N, C-alpha and C positions, 0 to 999 in steps of 0.2 A: 833155888830161885825158879828153875825151869819147872819143877814139880808144882810149885805154887801157881804159876801161870796156867799150867795144864789143868789144875783143879778148878781154877776160875772159869776157864773155857768150858769145861765139862758142865759146871753148874749153870752157866748161861744157856748152853744147848738144852739141858734138861728143863729149865724154866720155859724156854721158848716152845719146846715140845708139849709141855703141860698146858700152856696157854692155848695152843692150837687144838689140843684134844678137848679141852673144857669149853672152848668158845661155842656158843649157840647163836646162829644168825637170827635176826628178828624175822617174824612171819612176813611173808611177801604181801605187799599192798600194791594194787595197780596204780595208786596215786603217789607212790613213794618219791617219784622224781619230778612231781609237779610243784616245784618250789615256788613258782609264781602264784600259786593259790593263796599263799600268805596266811593260811590259818590251818589249825590242826583238824584234819578230816575226821579223825576218830572222835574228838571232842564235839565236832559239829554234829555227828550222828547222835551222840548221847544227848545233846541239847535239844535237837529238833526232829529226831526220828522216832525211835521206839522207847517207851518207858515201860518197865515192868511194875505193875501196880497190883498188889495182893495176888500175885501169881498168874495174872491174866494179861494178855497183850493188849495194851491201850495205846492209841496214837495220840501224840501231843502236837497240836498245831495252832489251835485257836485260843490259847490262853488257858484252857481247861482240858484234862484228859477226857477223851470220848471213846465210848465203846465202839468197836469196829462195826461198820454197817454191813448188812448182808450184801453179797455180791452175786451177780448172775453170769456175766459174760467175760470175766477176766479171772486171773489166778488169785491166790489168797495172799499175795504180797507183791512187793516191787523192790527194786534196788535203785537207790538214788545215786546218780553219777554227777559229781560237781561240774559246773560249767568250765570249759577250757578258758584260759586267760584271754584268748582272742575274742571269745564270745562276750565275756564281761566287758571288754574294752569297746565292743561294737555298739553297746547300748547308747542311744542318742537322746532319749527322753524318759523322765520318771513321772508316773502319774499316781494320783490317789483320789479317792472319792470323798465328797462332803455332802451333807444333807441330813436325811431323816430315815428312820427305819420304815419298812413297808412301802417304799416309794418306787422300787424297781431297779435298785442298784445291782442286785445279784444277776439278773438276766443280762444286763448290759456288760458287766464284768466277764460273764461267761462267754459272751460272743467275742469280746476283745481277746480273751485268753485263747480262743480258738483260731485266731489269726496266726499264720506261720511265722511271723516275726514279732509277736507280742506275747508277753507273759504277765498275767494279772492274777495275783494270789487272791484267795477267798478268805477274807477276814483274818489275815495274819496280824493286823493291828500294829503297824510299824510304830506309830506314835506312842502307844501305851507300852510296847515292849522295848522301846529304845534304851540301849545301854552302850557301854564302851565297845562291845564286840561289833555292834552294828555300824560303828564309825569306820569299819573296814568295808569298802565297797564290794569286794569279792564275797565276804561273808554275808552281807546284806542281800546281794543279788541271788546268791545260792539259797539263802533262807526262803526268799520269795518263790524261786523256781521249785524248791523242795515242796513247798506248800501247794503249788499248782499241780505238781505231779501227784501228790497224795490225794488231792480231791478228784483227780481223774480216776485213779485206781480204787480208792476206798472211801472217798469222802462225798461231799454234796454233788460233785459233778460226774460221779460214776454212773454207768448205765444201771437202771433198775432202782435208783435211789431218788426219791422225790423230796423237795424242800418246800414245806408249806403247801403241798398239793400239786407242785409242778416240777418237772425235771430240768436240771441245768446242763444235762449232757448234750454235747454238740458232736454227734457221731460223724466220723469221716473227716473231721477237720483236725486242728493242731492243739486241742486242749492238752495241757500238761506237757507240751513238747514245743519244739521250734524247728525251723528249717534254716540251716547254715548259720544265721546270726539272729540276734535279738535287737530290734530297733527301739522298742518301748517296753518298759518293765514297771510294775507298780503293784498296788494293793487295793482291794475293795473292802473298806470298813467305814462307810459313809457316816452312819449315825454315831459310831464310836469316835471318829476323828473330830466331828463337830462338838461332841460332848466333852472331849478332852480339852478343846480350846475354851469352852465356856467355863469349865470347872477351874482350870489353871492356865490362864492366858500367858502369864510370864513363863511358866515351865514349857508350854507348847511352843512359844516363840523360840526359846533356847534350843529345843529339840529340832524345830524346823530349820534353824540356821545351821545346826550341826549336820542335819540330813543334806541340806543344800551344799554344804562344803564337802561332804563325803562323796556324793554322786557327781558333783561338778558338771551337771548337764541341766538343760531347761526342765522345769517342773510344771506340770499341768494338773489342775484340780477339776474333776468332773462333778457337776451338781445336777443330780437327777430330780426332776420336779413332777409331782403327781397332783391331780385335783385335790385340794385340801380337804374337801368333804369326804372323799374316799380314803385319803391317807389317814385322817383323824379316826374315821370309823374303823379302819383295819387295825390301827394301833390299839384302840379300845377293845376290840374283839379279842385280840391276842393277849392283851394285858389281863383281861378277865377270863381267859380260857373259854371263850364262847364262840370262836370262829366257826366251828362245825356243829354247833348246837342250835343255831338260829337260821331262819330263812325270811324271805320277804313277807310271808304271811304271818310270821311270828318274830318280829324284830326285837332286838335287845332294847329294853326300856330302862335306862339308867341315866336320867337327865343330869344328876349331880356329878356322876363319874364322867359323863360326856363333856360337861362344862370344864372340868379339870383337865381333860385330855385336850380340849381346844386351847386352853391357856398354855399347856405344856408344849403343844405343837408350835404355836406362834412364838413362844420363847426360843425354841430351837431355830425357827426361821430367822428371828432377829440375830441369833448367834452366828448363823451362817453368813448373813449380810455383813455383820461386823468383822467376821473373820476374812471375808472376801476383800474387804476394803482396808484392812489393817496395814498401814504403811510399814509397820515393823516386819511384816512378812513379804514386803516387796513392792507393791501388793501382789496378790496371787493372780496367776493367769487362769481364770475360771471359764470352763466350757459348760454352758447350761443346756441340758437335754430334757425335753418334755416327754414324759412317758406316753401321753396321749398321742403325740405326733409320731413317736416310734412305732406305736401299734397301728396307726392309720396309714403311715407312709414309711415303712421300715427301710426300704432301699434308699430313699432320699435322705433320711436321717443318718443312716450308717455311712453313706458316701460323704456327707457333710462332716460327720465325726472323724472319719479317716483323714480328711483334709485338715481338720483342726489339730489332729495328732501328728500331722506331717508324715503320714505313712501311706504307701500305695496299697490299695485293697482291690483285689481282682473281682470281676463280675460274678465269678462262681462263689467266692466268699460272701459277697453281698447277698446273693441269691439264697445261699444256705442260711444266713442269718435271718433273712426275711421269712423263711419257712418256719423258723423257731418261734416267731412272735405269735401272740394270741390273736384270735379272730376279732375280738372286741375287748374293750376295757372292762375290768372288773369293777362294777359300781357298788362297792361295799357300803356306800351311804345308805342304801335301801335295806341293809340288814340291821340298821340302828334306827330307833325312833327319835325323830327330831321335832322339837316344838319351834314355833315361829321365832321366839327369842334367841334360841341357839343358832338357828339358820342365819339370823341377822347378825349375831355376834361374829360369826365366821366371815360374813360378807363385809362387815366393817373393817376387820383386820386385813382382809385381802387387799383393800384399797391402799394399804401402807407399803405394798411391795409390788414393784413393776412386773416382776416375772410371774406373779400370781393373778394379775388382773384379768386374764382371759378366762378364768374359771368362775363358775357359779354352781348353785345347787342343781339347777336345771340342765346344765351343759354336760 
């Protein structure tokens, strides 16, 4: 009996020793104890950081893999650090953009992202990417912050990179970063957001309600408006790949294509109006920002925008933003040949929308 018990004890001791010898601890992770993050950090990196495509490093942020842009003043990569729980919980407002391509959304979003307590992603496309994982507020906010950081270091907001002929970098401010806490977070995908609503209103409403429930904070939509003649002309020039092939002495002469672009533009305008007043969405709290006013009075417009976003903006921040604005409007209408009929077609449509009535072909 004694020998049997002794044998059992020896077997147990041997098994314990083997288990200790064979055990390999998991690799150290600096985020291993951040249980409050509520999502798998490694999976998060795989989903929204680096994808290996055909043996080359490609970054994935805007819905499609994009080849790495050339860099001048920063290193060849960056390490994304998830937001601490207290920062996630500090966010007081969520914003997104509605409107039309080529209207000036990008520069506005870049200036907001440069604020020390704001994070605005560049075309993350929340509404098109929405899935179950985004219904976790921590995951959603980290995805937007990750996008903001990427565009600072290697994307459209990095130093030395130009988007459609101009830079979105705000050197010396807080692009891709924040100070202490984040008061406002959001995404700049104006044209895509409105398009999503027009194509599938029912689906968009469902996603918006899920977003509203997930963030559980006030939501603000920013509607950037540009002179329709310039907006339409710029859309056409890019759609036909003619932006850098024409000038005022040799404008693009495509009246049929221009007419189609006019109809497409005002269809988008009508969609934005319907979206803004859709009772199924709340209705939306929409801030209208005119590109022409931002260029002519940048400090005034940025102060007003800060008030509308319920966030304090220092005079230094306002001053830096004003320095970023163009000296004058880009009047792309003069790069396209208009006949009297098409000028009048735009003028007639303008009368249907209050926020466009200040614009004309001559203004």
